[in-house]
N, C-alpha and C positions, 0 to 999 in steps of 0.2 A: 504494499500499499504506500502511495506517495502522497505527500501533502504539498500544498502551495501556500505561501504567505503573501498577502497582498496588503500594501500599505499606501495610504493616500494622504498627502499634506495639502490641505486646501489653501493655505496661505501661500505656499511655494508653488502651487499647481503642479505637483510632482507625484507621480504614481510609480511605485516599485513593486515588482513581482519576483519572489524568490522561490526557486525550486529546491534550494539546498542552503543550509546554514553554514557550509564550509567557507573558509577564508578565501577571498579572491579580490579582484580589482575590477574597476570599470574600464571598459574599451569602447572606442568610438565605433559606430556603424555607419552605413551609407546615408543615414538621416540624421540631421543635426539635433533633433529632439530625442533620439533614442540612443541609449547606451546599453551595452550588455555586460553583465557580471560574469566573469570567468575565473577559473583557478589557474594555477601555473601550468597545468597541462592543456589548457584551452577548453576544458569542459564547461558548458554553459551552466551557470548557477542561478541566473535570473536576468532580468532586464528592467530598465527604468525609462519613463517617458516624462519629459519636461513639457509643460504647457498642455497638459492632457485635456483641460477644458475647452481647448480650441479645436479638438476633433469633432467632426460632424459627419453625418451620412454622406453628404456631398463632397467632403474633403477628408477622407481617411488618411491615416499615416501608414506608409508601406516601408518595411525595412527587412532585410534578410539577416537573420541571425545565423552565423556560420559555424559557431562552435557546437560540438556535440553535447548532449544533455548528460550530466553527471548523475549516477544512481547512488 
């Protein structure tokens, strides 16, 4: 069974989704508003979105997260 932790900071308009609590660092993606959290081996631990309130049905954010998902 896997769990996902989702955290939203309304003041900062920042959403973070974590698949793992392992130590990692934030890495840029091809979209300025999205960062991926990865470990030293490149395993995907989660991602964050800045300016999440600006997302609309007509204006979705698209980004490719290229790291593998850590188990």
